[in-house]
DOGURO-297344 format. One line per field, with one value per atom (N, C-alpha, C): residue number from 0; chain; atom name; z, x, y. Coordinates in steps of 0.02 Angstrom, whole numbers, always signed. Each point is the difference from the previous one (the first is absolute). Layout:
n: NUM_... $
chain: A_... $
atom: CA_... $
pz: Z_... $
px: X_... $
py: Y_... $
This chain:
n: 0_0_0_1_1_1_2_2_2_3_3_3_4_4_4_5_5_5_6_6_6_7_7_7_8_8_8_9_9_9_10_10_10_11_11_11_12_12_12_13_13_13_14_14_14_15_15_15_16_16_16_17_17_17_18_18_18_19_19_19_20_20_20_21_21_21_22_22_22_23_23_23_24_24_24_25_25_25_26_26_26_27_27_27_28_28_28_29_29_29_30_30_30_31_31_31_32_32_32_33_33_33_34_34_34_35_35_35_36_36_36_37_37_37_38_38_38_39_39_39_40_40_40_41_41_41_42_42_42_43_43_43_44_44_44_45_45_45_46_46_46_47_47_47_48_48_48_49_49_49_50_50_50_51_51_51_52_52_52_53_53_53_54_54_54_55_55_55_56_56_56_57_57_57_58_58_58_59_59_59_60_60_60 $
chain: A_A_A_A_A_A_A_A_A_A_A_A_A_A_A_A_A_A_A_A_A_A_A_A_A_A_A_A_A_A_A_A_A_A_A_A_A_A_A_A_A_A_A_A_A_A_A_A_A_A_A_A_A_A_A_A_A_A_A_A_A_A_A_A_A_A_A_A_A_A_A_A_A_A_A_A_A_A_A_A_A_A_A_A_A_A_A_A_A_A_A_A_A_A_A_A_A_A_A_A_A_A_A_A_A_A_A_A_A_A_A_A_A_A_A_A_A_A_A_A_A_A_A_A_A_A_A_A_A_A_A_A_A_A_A_A_A_A_A_A_A_A_A_A_A_A_A_A_A_A_A_A_A_A_A_A_A_A_A_A_A_A_A_A_A_A_A_A_A_A_A_A_A_A_A_A_A_A_A_A_A_A_A $
atom: N_CA_C_N_CA_C_N_CA_C_N_CA_C_N_CA_C_N_CA_C_N_CA_C_N_CA_C_N_CA_C_N_CA_C_N_CA_C_N_CA_C_N_CA_C_N_CA_C_N_CA_C_N_CA_C_N_CA_C_N_CA_C_N_CA_C_N_CA_C_N_CA_C_N_CA_C_N_CA_C_N_CA_C_N_CA_C_N_CA_C_N_CA_C_N_CA_C_N_CA_C_N_CA_C_N_CA_C_N_CA_C_N_CA_C_N_CA_C_N_CA_C_N_CA_C_N_CA_C_N_CA_C_N_CA_C_N_CA_C_N_CA_C_N_CA_C_N_CA_C_N_CA_C_N_CA_C_N_CA_C_N_CA_C_N_CA_C_N_CA_C_N_CA_C_N_CA_C_N_CA_C_N_CA_C_N_CA_C_N_CA_C_N_CA_C_N_CA_C_N_CA_C_N_CA_C_N_CA_C_N_CA_C $
pz: +227_+30_+75_+40_+72_+19_+65_+23_-16_-6_-15_-75_-41_-72_-35_+36_-28_-29_-58_-31_+42_+13_+41_-41_+4_-35_+52_-13_+42_-40_+27_-32_+41_-29_+36_+23_-44_+18_+56_+10_+54_+58_-6_+49_+18_-53_+6_-27_+38_-22_+9_-54_+2_-42_+21_-38_-60_-53_-59_+12_-6_+11_-65_-55_-64_-57_-54_-60_-60_-41_-60_-58_-61_-60_-18_-11_-20_-72_-23_-69_-14_+49_-11_+40_+34_+39_+55_+52_+57_+50_+31_+53_+64_+51_+64_+50_+36_+53_+66_+40_+64_+56_+56_+58_+26_-12_+24_-51_-56_-50_-59_+3_-57_-60_-60_-61_-37_-16_-34_-67_-53_-67_-18_-19_-19_-73_-38_-72_-11_+35_-9_+67_+21_+63_-11_+38_-10_+25_-23_+21_+75_+35_+73_+19_-44_+14_+4_-30_-2_+50_+51_+49_+59_+38_-3_-53_-28_-49_+10_-23_+1_-68_+0_-61_+12_-53_+5_-10_+36_-4_+1_-25_+0_+48_+47_+48_-32_-2_-30_+52_+58_+52_+68 $
px: -409_-40_-7_+8_-9_-73_-15_-68_-27_+45_-20_-9_+14_-7_+61_+56_+62_+41_+30_+44_+62_+20_+58_+47_+65_+51_+41_+13_+44_+61_+60_+63_+30_-3_+19_+73_+46_+71_+19_-39_+13_-48_-49_-53_-31_-19_-24_-71_-44_-69_-14_-16_-12_-61_-33_-57_+25_-38_+14_-30_+42_-23_-10_+28_-6_+9_-39_+6_+7_+52_+10_+16_-8_+18_+72_+39_+69_+9_+63_+15_-17_+14_-10_-58_-39_-56_-20_-31_-22_+56_+6_+48_-41_+14_-33_+50_-19_+41_-27_+44_-20_+7_-31_+1_+72_+45_+69_+44_-30_+37_+25_-3_+22_-46_+29_-38_+11_-54_+3_-36_+32_-30_-24_-64_-32_-17_+23_-16_-72_-20_-67_-35_-27_-36_-70_-19_-66_-56_-60_-58_-11_-23_-9_-50_-45_-49_+32_+59_+33_+57_+1_+54_-21_+45_+73_+30_+56_+38_+74_+41_+72_+22_+33_+25_+70_+37_+67_+0_+45_+5_+74_+13_+68_+1_+47_+6_+36_-32_+29_+36_-30_+30_-18 $
py: -178_+52_-15_+52_-9_+14_-2_+10_+69_+50_+69_+11_-51_+7_+28_+5_+26_-58_+11_-49_-9_-62_-16_-44_+14_-39_-37_-65_-39_-20_+15_-18_-58_-59_-61_+0_+18_-3_+47_+52_+49_-8_-47_-9_+67_+37_+68_+4_+30_+13_+74_+34_+73_+17_+54_+26_+41_-1_+40_+70_+52_+68_+39_-27_+36_-50_+10_-41_+47_-13_+39_-46_+25_-38_+15_-54_+8_-21_+0_-19_-73_-44_-72_-29_+41_-26_+48_-27_+39_+7_+59_+12_+12_-41_+6_+28_+52_+28_-26_-30_-29_+51_-14_+45_+12_-48_+9_+37_+22_+38_-40_-65_-41_+11_-2_+1_-66_-34_-64_+6_-25_+1_-70_-4_-62_+2_-48_-3_-22_-52_-29_-2_+57_+3_-27_-53_-29_+46_-13_+38_-12_+51_-4_-55_-16_-52_-69_-9_-65_-6_+42_-2_-43_-29_+6_-45_+23_-38_+15_-47_+10_+26_+58_+30_+26_+9_+27_+75_+33_+72_+20_+59_+28_+58_+0_+55_+58_+58_+60_+42_+9_+42_-27 $
């Protein structure tokens, strides 16, 4: 979470930090749409109270 209370995702291999603009439920978990247009699917997204955490995600678009 950033100072404005918005969820932020950091992708280490790309050194990319983007705000989440949309959250939807997918077949295998939560799908987060980032400000740059990427869609990432998380199977086990932790509760916001337990962030920051390192989790794996699958890039959809």
